[in-house]
N, C-alpha and C positions, 0 to 999 in steps of 0.2 A: 101164421104161415104166409105172410105177404112177402113182397120182394125185400131183399137185403138193402140196408142203408149204406152210406159211404163208410160209416164207422165199423160196420161189420166187415167190410172188405179190407179196411185198414188193419183191423185186428188179425184177420186171416193172413194178410201179407206179412205182418210183424212176426207171427208164429212161424211162417214158412222161412223167413230170413233167419230167425233164431235157430230153427232146426237144422237147416242146410248150410247156413253161412253164406256170406256175400261172395267169397271166392268160388265156391262150388257153383253157385247160381250164375256167376259171370262166365265160368267155363261152359256151363250148360247152354247159355245164350250164344256163346261163340261157336260151339259145336253145332247147334241148330242152324245158325247162319251159314256155316260152311256146307252143311248137308243140303240146305235149300239151294245154295249157289251151285253145288255139284249136280243136283237134280236138274236144274234149269239148263246147265251146259250139256248134260246128257240128253235131254229132250231136244235141244237145238241141233246136236250132231246127228241124232237119229232122224230128224226131219230132213237134214241135208242129204243123208245117205238114201233115204227112201224116195226123195224127190227125183233122183237121177237113176231111173231104171235102165237096164240094158236096152240099147236100141233107140233111146229117146235122147234128144239133145239136153244138155244141162242148163242151157240158157236159151231164152226166146230171142229170136232175131226180129227186131222191129223194122218196119218199112218194106218188108218183103211178103208176098203172098205165096202161100204153099198150097198147091192144088193137088187133088187126089180124087179117087172115086171109091165108092162103097162096094165091096165085093159081095157081101151078104148082109142081110138085115134080119135080126131076130126080134120077135115080138114076145113080150112077157105077159103072161096071163095072170092077173091078180085076183 
């Protein structure tokens, strides 16, 4: 019950290719790639949308100091 050798993995790969066929496995790989790409793009657009909340500037202005004062301070007790 030790770890599998390279020959075990090659036999498993051969059986999988024989059962499913190379065309179906190629399509599966293509579908997985496009799903991952779509997920990454979806996460990127969600970050862009959540980054610009109403009332806040979408870009930081460098070289200028913005001054303000604190109206109230709350303390959290842990």
